C-alpha positions as CSV (number, residue, x, y, z in Angstrom):
1,M,116.7,25.5,7.4
2,S,112.9,24.9,6.8
3,A,110.6,27.5,5.9
4,P,108.2,28.6,9.0
5,A,104.8,27.2,8.6
6,P,102.2,29.9,7.6
7,S,100.4,31.4,10.1
8,P,96.6,30.2,11.1
9,A,94.0,33.0,10.9
10,A,93.4,35.7,13.1
11,I,90.7,36.6,14.6
12,V,89.6,40.3,14.7
13,D,87.7,42.4,17.2
14,A,85.5,39.9,18.6
15,E,84.3,39.0,22.0
16,P,85.2,36.0,23.3
17,L,82.0,33.1,23.1
18,P,81.5,30.3,25.7
19,R,83.4,27.1,24.5
20,Q,84.6,29.0,21.3
21,E,87.9,27.3,21.7
22,E,86.4,24.1,20.9
23,V,85.6,25.6,17.5
24,L,88.4,27.9,16.8
25,T,91.3,25.5,17.5
26,D,94.7,26.2,15.5
27,A,94.4,23.2,13.6
28,A,90.8,24.1,12.4
29,L,92.2,27.7,11.6
30,A,95.1,26.8,9.9
31,F,92.8,24.7,7.5
32,V,90.4,27.8,6.8
33,A,93.8,29.6,6.4
34,E,94.8,27.3,3.8
35,L,91.5,27.2,1.7
36,H,91.6,31.0,1.9
37,R,95.3,31.2,0.5
38,R,94.6,28.5,-2.4
39,F,90.9,29.5,-3.4
40,T,89.9,33.0,-2.9
41,P,92.0,34.3,-5.4
42,R,90.0,32.1,-7.9
43,R,86.8,33.3,-6.1
44,D,87.7,36.9,-6.5
45,E,88.3,36.3,-10.2
46,L,84.6,34.6,-10.4
47,L,83.0,37.6,-8.6
48,A,84.5,39.8,-11.5
49,R,83.3,37.4,-14.2
50,R,79.7,37.8,-12.4
51,A,79.8,41.6,-12.8
52,E,81.2,41.3,-16.7
53,R,78.1,38.9,-17.2
54,R,75.9,41.5,-15.7
55,A,76.8,43.8,-18.1
56,E,76.6,41.7,-21.0
57,I,72.9,40.9,-20.0
58,A,72.1,44.3,-19.4
59,R,73.6,45.0,-23.1
60,T,71.7,42.1,-25.0
61,S,68.4,41.1,-22.5
62,T,69.1,37.8,-23.0
63,L,70.5,34.5,-22.2
64,D,71.3,31.3,-23.8
65,F,72.7,27.4,-23.1
66,L,76.4,27.9,-23.7
67,P,77.7,27.1,-26.9
68,E,81.1,26.2,-25.6
69,T,79.7,23.4,-23.4
70,A,77.6,22.0,-25.7
71,A,79.5,18.8,-26.1
72,I,78.9,17.9,-22.2
73,R,75.0,18.8,-22.7
74,A,75.0,16.3,-25.8
75,D,77.1,13.2,-23.9
76,D,74.5,11.0,-22.7
77,S,77.1,8.8,-21.0
78,W,78.0,10.5,-17.9
79,R,75.9,10.4,-14.5
80,V,76.9,11.8,-11.2
81,A,78.2,9.7,-8.5
82,P,75.2,7.3,-6.7
83,A,73.8,9.0,-3.5
84,P,75.0,7.3,-0.4
85,E,72.4,5.8,1.5
86,A,71.6,8.6,4.0
87,L,70.8,10.8,0.9
88,D,68.7,8.5,-1.1
89,D,65.4,9.3,0.2
90,R,64.8,13.1,0.4
91,R,61.1,13.2,0.1
92,V,60.9,16.0,2.9
93,E,63.6,18.5,3.9
94,I,63.1,21.2,6.7
95,T,65.4,24.3,6.5
96,G,66.3,26.4,9.3
97,P,69.0,28.3,11.3
98,T,71.7,26.4,13.7
99,D,70.4,28.2,17.1
100,R,70.1,25.4,19.6
101,K,66.6,25.0,19.7
102,M,66.2,24.8,16.0
103,T,68.9,22.2,16.0
104,I,67.3,19.9,18.3
105,N,63.6,20.5,16.4
106,A,64.8,20.4,13.0
107,L,66.7,16.9,13.8
108,N,63.5,15.5,15.4
109,S,61.3,16.8,12.8
110,G,60.4,13.7,11.1
111,A,61.6,15.1,7.6
112,R,64.2,13.0,5.9
113,V,67.1,15.9,5.7
114,W,67.6,19.2,7.8
115,L,69.1,22.0,6.0
116,A,71.5,23.7,8.6
117,D,71.7,27.3,7.3
118,F,74.5,29.4,7.9
119,E,73.1,31.6,4.8
120,D,70.0,33.0,4.1
121,A,68.0,32.1,7.4
122,S,71.0,33.0,9.7
123,A,72.4,36.8,10.1
124,P,76.4,36.4,10.5
125,T,77.1,37.8,13.8
126,W,79.9,36.3,15.0
127,E,77.9,34.5,17.4
128,N,75.8,32.5,15.1
129,V,78.8,31.9,13.0
130,V,80.6,30.3,15.8
131,L,78.0,28.8,18.3
132,G,76.2,27.4,15.1
133,Q,79.2,25.1,14.5
134,L,79.1,24.0,17.9
135,N,75.5,23.5,18.3
136,L,76.3,21.0,15.2
137,I,78.8,19.3,17.0
138,D,77.4,18.8,20.2
139,A,74.3,17.3,18.1
140,Y,76.7,14.6,16.6
141,T,78.0,13.9,20.3
142,R,74.6,14.1,21.6
143,S,75.0,16.9,24.1
144,I,73.2,19.1,22.9
145,D,70.1,18.8,25.7
146,F,68.4,22.5,26.1
147,T,66.1,24.2,28.3
148,D,64.5,27.2,26.9
149,P,65.3,30.3,29.7
150,A,62.0,31.8,28.7
151,T,59.4,29.2,28.9
152,G,61.4,26.5,31.0
153,K,60.5,23.8,28.5
154,S,63.2,21.3,27.6
155,Y,64.6,19.9,24.6
156,A,66.5,16.7,23.7
157,L,67.0,14.3,20.6
158,R,65.7,11.5,19.6
159,P,67.1,8.4,18.9
160,N,69.9,8.4,16.1
161,E,68.1,6.5,13.8
162,E,64.8,8.9,13.9
163,L,67.0,12.1,13.5
164,A,67.1,14.0,9.8
165,T,70.6,13.8,7.9
166,V,72.3,17.0,8.0
167,V,72.8,19.1,4.9
168,M,74.8,22.4,5.8
169,R,74.3,25.3,3.8
170,P,77.8,27.6,4.0
171,R,77.5,31.3,3.1
172,G,77.6,32.6,-0.5
173,W,80.7,33.5,-2.4
174,H,80.0,36.9,-2.4
175,L,80.2,37.6,1.5
176,N,83.2,38.0,3.7
177,E,84.1,37.3,7.0
178,R,85.2,40.3,9.0
179,H,86.2,38.5,12.0
180,L,88.9,36.4,10.4
181,Q,91.5,37.3,8.5
182,V,94.7,35.7,6.8
183,D,97.4,37.8,5.8
184,G,95.4,41.0,6.7
185,Q,92.8,40.0,4.3
186,P,88.9,39.0,5.2
187,V,88.3,35.3,4.6
188,P,85.1,34.6,2.3
189,G,82.1,33.2,4.5
190,A,82.0,30.3,2.8
191,F,85.7,28.9,3.6
192,V,84.8,29.8,7.1
193,D,81.6,27.8,7.4
194,F,82.4,24.9,5.4
195,G,86.2,24.9,6.8
196,L,85.0,24.8,10.5
197,Y,82.3,22.1,9.7
198,F,84.0,20.0,7.4
199,F,87.4,20.1,9.6
200,H,85.5,18.8,13.2
201,N,82.9,16.8,11.6
202,A,83.7,14.9,8.3
203,Q,85.2,11.9,10.2
204,R,82.5,12.0,13.1
205,L,79.7,11.7,10.2
206,L,81.4,8.8,8.4
207,D,81.5,7.0,11.9
208,L,77.7,7.7,12.3
209,G,77.2,6.0,8.8
210,K,76.5,9.8,7.0
211,G,79.2,11.9,5.9
212,P,79.7,16.1,5.4
213,Y,76.9,17.0,3.2
214,F,76.2,20.6,1.9
215,Y,74.0,22.8,0.2
216,L,75.6,25.3,-2.0
217,P,73.9,28.7,-2.7
218,K,73.8,31.5,-5.0
219,T,75.9,29.5,-7.7
220,E,76.0,31.7,-10.8
221,S,77.7,29.2,-13.4
222,H,79.6,26.1,-13.9
223,L,82.8,27.4,-13.1
224,E,81.8,28.5,-9.8
225,A,80.8,24.7,-9.0
226,R,84.2,23.7,-10.5
227,L,86.0,26.0,-7.5
228,W,83.6,24.1,-5.2
229,N,84.8,20.8,-6.7
230,D,88.3,21.5,-6.2
231,V,87.8,22.6,-2.6
232,F,86.4,19.2,-1.7
233,V,89.0,17.2,-3.6
234,F,91.5,19.6,-1.4
235,A,89.6,19.2,2.1
236,Q,89.1,15.3,1.4
237,D,92.9,14.8,1.0
238,H,93.8,17.4,3.4
239,V,91.7,15.3,6.7
240,G,92.6,11.6,5.2
241,I,89.0,10.8,3.8
242,P,88.1,9.1,0.7
243,Q,87.6,11.2,-2.8
244,G,83.6,11.3,-3.1
245,T,82.8,11.3,0.5
246,I,81.4,15.2,0.3
247,R,78.3,15.6,-1.4
248,A,76.7,18.5,-2.6
249,T,73.4,19.7,-3.5
250,V,73.4,23.0,-5.6
251,L,70.9,25.5,-5.4
252,I,69.6,26.7,-9.0
253,E,68.5,29.9,-7.4
254,T,70.0,32.1,-10.3
255,I,68.9,32.7,-13.6
256,T,72.3,32.1,-14.9
257,A,72.6,28.9,-13.2
258,A,69.1,27.6,-14.8
259,Y,71.0,28.1,-18.2
260,E,74.1,25.6,-16.9
261,M,72.4,23.0,-14.9
262,E,74.0,20.2,-16.5
263,E,77.3,21.6,-16.5
264,I,77.0,22.2,-12.9
265,L,76.3,18.4,-12.3
266,Y,79.0,17.7,-14.4
267,E,81.7,19.8,-12.7
268,L,80.7,18.2,-9.2
269,R,79.9,14.7,-10.9
270,D,82.3,12.8,-7.9
271,H,80.5,14.8,-5.3
272,A,76.9,16.1,-6.7
273,S,74.0,14.9,-5.1
274,G,71.1,16.9,-6.8
275,L,69.8,20.5,-7.9
276,N,67.0,22.3,-5.7
277,A,64.9,24.9,-7.0
278,G,65.4,28.1,-4.9
279,R,62.3,30.5,-5.8
280,W,62.7,33.5,-3.9
281,D,66.3,34.0,-4.9
282,Y,65.6,32.6,-8.5
283,L,62.7,35.6,-8.8
284,F,65.4,38.1,-7.1
285,S,68.2,37.0,-9.9
286,I,65.9,37.6,-12.7
287,V,64.9,41.1,-11.5
288,K,68.6,41.8,-10.7
289,N,70.1,40.6,-14.2
290,F,67.1,42.0,-16.2
291,R,66.3,45.2,-14.3
292,D,67.9,47.1,-17.3
293,G,65.1,45.2,-19.6
294,G,61.8,47.3,-19.6
295,A,58.6,46.2,-19.3
296,K,58.8,42.6,-20.5
297,F,60.8,41.6,-17.7
298,V,58.8,43.5,-14.7
299,L,57.5,41.0,-12.1
300,P,54.5,41.4,-10.9
301,D,53.5,40.9,-6.8
302,R,55.7,38.5,-5.4
303,N,52.9,36.4,-4.6
304,A,51.5,36.3,-7.7
305,V,54.7,34.6,-9.2
306,T,53.4,31.2,-8.4
307,M,55.3,28.3,-9.4
308,T,52.6,27.5,-12.0
309,A,53.9,30.5,-14.0
310,P,55.1,29.4,-17.6
311,F,58.5,30.6,-16.9
312,M,58.7,29.1,-13.7
313,R,57.1,26.0,-14.7
314,A,59.9,25.9,-17.8
315,Y,62.7,26.1,-15.0
316,T,61.3,23.3,-12.3
317,E,60.4,20.9,-15.4
318,L,64.1,21.6,-17.1
319,L,65.5,21.1,-13.3
320,V,63.6,17.6,-12.8
321,R,64.5,16.1,-16.5
322,T,68.2,17.5,-16.0
323,C,68.7,15.5,-12.9
324,H,67.2,12.5,-13.4
325,R,68.7,12.2,-17.1
326,R,72.3,12.3,-14.8
327,G,71.0,10.1,-11.8
328,A,70.7,13.2,-9.3
329,H,67.8,14.3,-7.0
330,A,65.6,17.0,-8.1
331,I,64.4,19.1,-4.9
332,G,61.5,21.2,-5.0
333,G,60.7,24.8,-3.5
334,M,59.9,26.1,0.0
335,A,56.7,26.0,1.8
336,A,57.3,29.0,3.8
337,F,54.0,29.1,5.8
338,I,54.1,29.2,9.7
339,P,50.9,27.5,11.0
340,S,49.0,30.1,13.5
341,R,48.1,28.9,17.2
342,R,45.4,31.1,17.3
343,D,43.6,31.0,14.0
344,P,42.9,27.4,12.6
345,E,41.1,28.9,9.9
346,V,44.3,30.8,8.1
347,N,45.9,27.0,9.0
348,K,43.2,25.5,7.0
349,V,43.3,27.5,3.8
350,A,47.1,27.4,3.7
351,F,47.6,23.8,4.4
352,E,45.5,23.3,1.4
353,K,47.8,25.3,-0.6
354,V,50.9,23.8,0.6
355,R,49.2,20.0,0.0
356,A,48.4,21.4,-3.5
357,D,52.1,22.6,-4.1
358,K,53.9,19.5,-2.8
359,D,51.1,17.2,-4.7
360,R,52.1,19.2,-8.0
361,E,56.2,18.9,-7.2
362,A,55.5,15.1,-6.8
363,N,53.5,14.3,-9.4
364,D,56.2,16.5,-11.8
365,G,59.1,14.1,-10.8
366,F,60.4,15.7,-7.9
367,D,62.1,13.6,-5.3
368,G,61.6,15.9,-2.5
369,S,60.8,19.2,-1.3
370,W,61.4,21.9,1.4
371,V,59.0,22.9,4.5
372,A,60.1,25.8,7.2
373,H,58.2,24.3,10.1
374,P,57.9,21.0,11.5
375,D,53.8,21.4,11.3
376,L,54.7,20.8,7.6
377,V,56.3,18.0,7.5
378,P,53.6,15.6,7.7
379,I,51.7,17.5,4.9
380,A,54.7,17.2,2.5
381,M,55.2,13.9,3.3
382,E,51.9,12.5,2.4
383,S,52.1,14.3,-0.9
384,F,55.4,12.4,-1.8
385,D,54.5,9.3,-0.1
386,K,51.5,8.7,-2.3
387,V,53.6,9.2,-5.3
388,L,56.8,7.4,-4.2
389,G,55.6,4.4,-2.1
390,D,58.2,2.8,-0.8
391,R,60.9,3.6,-3.5
392,P,63.5,6.4,-2.1
393,N,62.9,8.5,-4.8
394,Q,61.8,8.8,-8.5
395,K,64.9,9.4,-10.5
396,D,64.0,6.5,-13.0
397,R,61.2,8.9,-14.4
398,L,63.1,10.8,-16.9
399,R,60.5,13.5,-17.9
400,E,61.6,13.1,-21.6
401,D,58.5,14.8,-22.6
402,V,59.9,18.1,-21.2
403,D,61.5,20.8,-24.0
404,V,62.5,23.7,-22.5
405,K,64.2,26.2,-25.0
406,A,66.1,29.0,-23.9
407,A,63.6,31.9,-24.3
408,D,61.4,29.7,-21.9
409,L,63.0,30.5,-19.0
410,I,62.7,34.4,-19.3
411,A,59.2,34.6,-20.8
412,V,58.7,36.8,-17.7
413,D,55.6,38.6,-19.7
414,S,53.9,35.2,-20.3
415,L,52.4,36.1,-16.9
416,D,49.1,37.7,-16.7
417,A,49.3,39.4,-13.3
418,K,50.7,43.1,-13.0
419,P,52.0,45.2,-10.2
420,T,49.5,46.2,-7.3
421,Y,49.4,48.9,-4.7
422,A,48.9,46.4,-2.1
423,G,52.1,44.5,-3.6
424,L,54.3,47.9,-3.4
425,V,52.9,47.5,0.4
426,N,53.6,44.3,1.2
427,A,57.3,44.7,-0.1
428,V,58.2,47.4,1.9
429,Q,56.3,46.0,5.1
430,V,58.4,42.6,4.4
431,G,61.3,44.5,3.7
432,I,61.4,47.0,6.8
433,R,60.5,44.0,9.3
434,Y,62.9,41.5,7.8
435,I,65.8,43.9,8.0
436,E,65.1,44.9,11.3
437,A,65.2,41.2,12.8
438,W,68.5,40.7,10.7
439,L,70.0,43.8,12.3
440,R,69.3,42.2,15.6
441,G,71.2,39.0,14.7
442,L,68.0,37.0,13.6
443,G,67.8,35.4,9.9
444,A,64.8,33.6,9.9
445,V,61.6,35.5,10.9
446,A,58.2,34.8,10.8
447,I,56.0,38.0,9.3
448,F,52.2,37.5,8.6
449,N,52.4,33.8,8.9
450,L,55.4,33.3,6.4
451,M,59.0,32.3,7.2
452,E,61.0,35.0,5.7
453,D,64.7,35.2,4.9
454,A,66.9,37.2,3.0
455,A,66.0,35.9,-0.2
456,T,62.7,37.1,0.5
457,A,63.8,40.7,1.4
458,E,66.1,40.6,-1.4
459,I,63.2,40.1,-3.8
460,S,61.1,42.8,-2.0
461,R,63.5,45.5,-2.3
462,S,64.4,44.3,-5.8
463,Q,61.0,44.8,-7.0
464,I,60.4,48.5,-5.6
465,W,63.8,49.2,-7.5
466,Q,62.5,47.6,-10.6
467,W,58.9,49.0,-10.4
468,I,60.4,52.7,-9.8
469,N,63.1,52.7,-12.6
470,A,60.3,50.9,-15.2
471,G,57.7,53.5,-14.5
472,V,55.1,51.0,-13.5
473,V,51.7,52.1,-12.9
474,L,49.8,50.4,-10.4
475,D,46.1,49.0,-10.3
476,N,44.9,52.1,-8.7
477,G,46.5,54.4,-11.3
478,E,49.6,55.7,-9.2
479,R,53.0,55.4,-10.9
480,V,55.6,54.0,-8.8
481,T,58.2,56.7,-7.8
482,A,60.8,57.1,-5.2
483,E,58.3,59.7,-3.4
484,L,55.9,57.0,-3.2
485,A,58.2,54.6,-1.8
486,R,59.1,57.0,0.8
487,E,55.5,57.8,1.5
488,V,54.4,54.0,2.0
489,A,57.7,53.3,4.0
490,A,56.7,56.1,6.4
491,Q,53.2,54.8,7.3
492,E,54.7,51.5,7.6
493,L,56.9,53.0,10.2
494,R,54.1,54.7,12.0
495,N,52.0,51.4,12.3
496,I,54.8,49.5,13.3
497,E,55.2,52.1,16.3
498,A,51.6,52.3,16.7
499,E,51.2,48.3,16.6
500,L,54.4,47.9,19.3
501,G,54.2,51.1,21.9
502,E,56.6,53.3,21.8
503,E,58.9,52.0,24.2
504,A,59.2,48.8,22.0
505,F,59.8,51.0,18.9
506,T,62.4,52.7,20.5
507,A,64.2,49.7,21.6
508,G,64.2,48.3,18.2
509,K,66.4,49.1,14.7
510,W,63.1,50.2,13.1
511,Q,64.5,53.4,11.9
512,Q,67.6,51.9,10.8
513,A,66.0,49.0,8.9
514,H,63.7,51.9,6.9
515,D,66.5,54.0,5.8
516,L,68.6,50.6,4.8
517,L,65.3,49.3,2.8
518,L,65.3,52.7,1.3
519,K,68.9,52.9,0.4
520,V,68.8,49.5,-1.5
521,A,65.4,50.1,-3.5
522,L,66.2,54.0,-4.4
523,D,69.8,54.1,-5.1
524,E,70.7,54.4,-8.7
525,D,73.6,52.4,-8.3
526,Y,71.7,49.1,-7.5
527,A,73.6,47.0,-4.6
528,D,74.2,43.4,-5.7
529,F,73.2,42.1,-2.5
530,L,71.2,43.7,0.1
531,T,73.2,42.0,2.9
532,L,76.7,43.6,2.0
533,P,75.6,46.9,3.2
534,A,73.7,45.5,5.9
535,Y,76.6,43.7,7.2
536,E,78.3,46.9,7.6
537,Q,75.7,48.0,10.2
538,L,75.2,44.4,11.9
539,E,76.7,44.6,15.4
540,G,78.6,41.3,17.1
């Protein structure tokens, strides 16, 4: 007698959602369960390895390129697989969560690619996780027309040939999905997001002349890239599509990954399509890993750390050189400005900054870049059109002039700027305002005309933690202490209440957000990710 088939994943304590049965089919849940059983033990080992590496950095206060993979870096013969036609021209990419309105607007935006985000721009409520998948299915079947109940405005897709190509971003390795369990254990959010999307859409995308394309976040080593590659090989065999159909772009948004760019491309070479320079998470990772390293690793105000800072230039130029040497796309960073409908002068100044940023990236050799708002698509497009013309990319520009040493990537003290009181206030403001929205289920939030996501909240709370623990003295002569952070946070709470009025303030989650920010910014035991304790408080 044959053994019974393993049971699919179980849904735990979740209110039924409209049309969830179209996403949470038995076959799709069985696929997610199989991913979990095969690969979660390795995921767990890699998370443990992260902790070991962080302890080593704390001991040595340095990083270097890996001696054990020197042969891969020295071998000029290997390349990543050629880009499929739908991913060959990536000159402008728009990012955003997968709610219904955003899905239509992003696909219609004129950008070449939409990063459909289940990660930092999406708070992982069960509704966002499941209905986000449903919105993508509806987009591919062109059944996603939407009327905004608040405004009465209707949204519909343009013709298929005018739509952006979707590159979907699942959650990072560290986050589990509490609503889905297999064998009594929560399934990693990465497997839930990837598994449901791939299972339902891989063949559908091939039929549309595209494919299942992914952005891989928070990667810290080539071994983590190897795990993703093994997941891809299994998944393609499972649904019966050709190996190499999946394409992945890896975000180089951790300092450890910056030392393993070539190895990451090598591990994914049959499925790799590029690397991306993710600025805010990268700064967060530097603070996180070198938080005990003393004054030489103290970052100034986050807005003072531009991409022209020497250590950021080293990172981006090494990324372009690495990608083009191996035939991969190099994708630049985020323009996070949100245009104001009321203040044209604010827009004018910000648009010039965006234009300068995108001109620099295009002239440095990047093949494309990110924007957070449809109004920025034409500005970024113009910058890349000037350099690329009719060519889909500039991968033939090898940047052999670039020579980055290991020490260049962590030369944080090469920056002249210093922490300021205004910077501390801004970190508290962004932290409280973002966390409050996240706890209400919103992952992408406009704050002070910038699109903030979990990465910017991470850099905010990490800088508060770092400045306190390094005994930083601000421009006004005050030393950053836990007490000063509490005073600034209390004042911000009062300001928000005055701004909103008592009724709206009470209806929000402001006190909860204030308390959580102070917990992750002041606790001696630094939390690896703000979203881990925040997820415990997230309803739904």
